[in-house]
C-alpha positions in Angstrom: -6.6 15.6 15.3 -7.2 18.3 12.7 -9.5 18.0 9.7 -6.4 18.0 7.5 -4.9 15.0 9.4 -8.2 13.2 9.2 -8.4 13.8 5.5 -4.9 12.6 5.0 -5.6 9.5 7.0 -8.7 8.7 5.0 -6.8 9.3 1.7 -4.0 7.0 2.8 -6.5 4.3 3.8 -8.3 4.6 0.4 -4.9 4.5 -1.4 -3.9 1.4 0.4 -7.3 -0.3 0.1 -7.5 0.5 -3.7 -4.2 -1.2 -4.2 -5.0 -4.1 -1.9 -2.1 -3.4 0.4 -2.3 -5.7 3.4 1.0 -4.7 5.0 3.3 -1.7 4.7 6.4 -0.2 6.3 8.2 3.1 5.9 11.3 3.9 7.9 14.6 2.4 9.1 14.5 -1.3 8.3 16.7 -3.0 10.8 16.9 -6.6 12.1 14.2 -6.1 14.7 11.8 -4.6 12.2 12.5 -7.3 9.6 11.9 -10.0 12.2 8.6 -8.3 13.2 7.5 -8.0 9.6 8.2 -11.7 8.9 6.3 -12.8 12.0 3.4 -10.7 10.9 3.5 -12.1 7.4 3.5 -15.7 8.8 0.3 -14.8 10.7 -1.3 -13.3 7.7 -0.3 -16.3 5.5 -1.7 -18.7 8.1 -5.1 -17.1 7.5 -4.8 -16.9 3.7 -6.3 -19.7 1.7 -3.4 -20.0 -0.7 -1.5 -23.3 -1.3 1.2 -24.2 1.1 3.9 -24.1 -1.6 2.8 -20.6 -2.7 3.0 -19.4 0.9 6.5 -20.9 1.3 7.6 -19.3 -2.0 6.1 -15.9 -1.0 7.9 -16.1 2.3 11.3 -16.9 0.8 10.9 -14.1 -1.8 9.9 -11.7 0.9 12.9 -12.6 3.0 15.2 -12.0 0.0 13.5 -8.7 -0.8 13.8 -7.4 2.8 17.4 -8.6 2.9 18.2 -6.7 -0.3 16.9 -3.4 0.9 18.6 -3.7 4.3 21.9 -4.6 2.7 21.9 -2.1 -0.2 20.3 1.0 1.3 22.6 3.9 1.4 22.3 4.1 5.2 24.0 0.7 5.4 26.9 1.4 3.1 30.1 1.5 5.1 32.6 4.3 4.8 30.1 6.8 3.4 29.8 10.3 4.9 26.9 10.6 7.4 25.4 13.4 5.3 24.7 10.9 2.4 22.9 8.4 4.6 19.1 8.1 4.5 17.6 5.2 6.4 14.1 5.5 5.0 13.1 2.3 3.2 9.7 1.3 1.9 8.0 -2.1 1.9 4.5 -3.1 0.9 2.8 -6.4 0.5 -0.4 -6.5 -1.6 -2.9 -9.4 -2.1 -4.5 -9.6 -5.5 -7.0 -12.3 -6.5 -4.3 -14.3 -8.3 -1.0 -13.1 -7.0 0.9 -11.4 -4.2 2.8 -8.2 -5.0 5.9 -7.2 -3.0 7.1 -3.6 -3.5 10.3 -2.4 -2.0 12.1 0.9 -2.1 15.5 2.2 -0.9 18.0 4.9 -1.6 21.0 4.0 -3.7 24.0 5.9 -5.0 23.7 7.1 -8.6 27.1 5.4 -9.3 25.3 2.0 -8.8 22.4 2.7 -11.2 24.0 1.3 -14.4 25.1 -2.0 -12.9 21.8 -2.5 -11.0 19.7 -1.7 -14.1 21.8 -4.0 -16.4 21.8 -6.8 -13.8 18.0 -6.6 -13.5 17.6 -6.5 -17.3 19.9 -9.5 -17.6 17.8 -11.5 -15.1 14.5 -10.4 -16.9 16.0 -11.7 -20.2 16.7 -15.2 -18.9 14.3 -18.2 -18.8 14.2 -20.6 -15.8 17.1 -22.7 -17.2 19.2 -19.6 -17.8 18.5 -18.3 -14.3 19.5 -21.7 -12.8 22.7 -21.7 -14.8 23.6 -18.2 -13.7 22.8 -19.1 -10.1 25.2 -22.1 -10.2 27.9 -20.0 -11.9 27.6 -17.2 -9.2 27.5 -19.8 -6.5 30.8 -21.3 -7.7 32.4 -17.8 -8.2 31.2 -16.6 -4.8 33.9 -16.0 -2.2 31.8 -13.9 0.2 28.6 -14.5 2.0 25.7 -14.4 -0.5 27.7 -13.7 -3.5 25.0 -11.6 -5.1 22.5 -14.4 -5.4 19.5 -12.6 -3.9 18.0 -11.1 -7.0 18.6 -14.4 -8.9 16.9 -16.3 -6.1 13.9 -13.9 -6.1 13.6 -14.3 -9.9 13.8 -18.1 -9.8 11.3 -18.4 -6.9 8.8 -15.9 -8.1 8.9 -17.1 -11.8 8.0 -13.5 -12.8 10.0 -10.7 -14.3 11.0 -7.7 -12.2 9.5 -4.3 -12.7 11.5 -1.4 -11.3 11.9 2.3 -11.4 14.8 4.6 -10.3 13.8 8.1 -9.2 16.6 10.6 -9.1 16.8 12.5 -5.7 20.1 14.4 -6.1 23.3 14.2 -8.0 24.5 11.6 -5.5 21.5 9.4 -4.9 18.2 8.0 -6.3 15.3 6.1 -4.9 15.2 2.5 -6.2 11.7 0.8 -6.4 11.5 -2.9 -7.1 8.3 -5.0 -7.6 8.2 -8.7 -7.4 5.1 -10.8 -8.1 4.4 -14.3 -6.7 1.5 -16.0 -8.4 -1.0 -18.0 -6.4 
């Protein structure tokens, strides 16, 4: 190991420690990796002194978040040229004093930015009753598996508004970062 590598490792450790990140992943998020992450989260939660219902809520939100980034990452978009595919996704779980923070990131096509942003803003503008009503409406309209209920489910379960950012990477794609909070 070089001095530069040691310095980078220390800086990465400090960065994660300062942000209270207890778990992170960067790379190709596939079924095996998601299963491994969820098993690790269950172990972590069994040691955490949070209420059982909070742990259950966190786990459900986490499952939906991981499902969203695996389904909507450019690499998993069928019919797209191989040159546009980038499997790298990001996931972190942080433990604050009064809440858990889930941060996800994945590449999306720029053509999807407007609908994604307006969908998140719509969810952020609804109260619990509005979210429940939208969930029922989408459920009744749904003809396919899921029917776009994931973000609504995350919003309902977490009880918090989403924060997000979209970072342009090229004229074809951007990196989408989503943060969900689950209060203890």
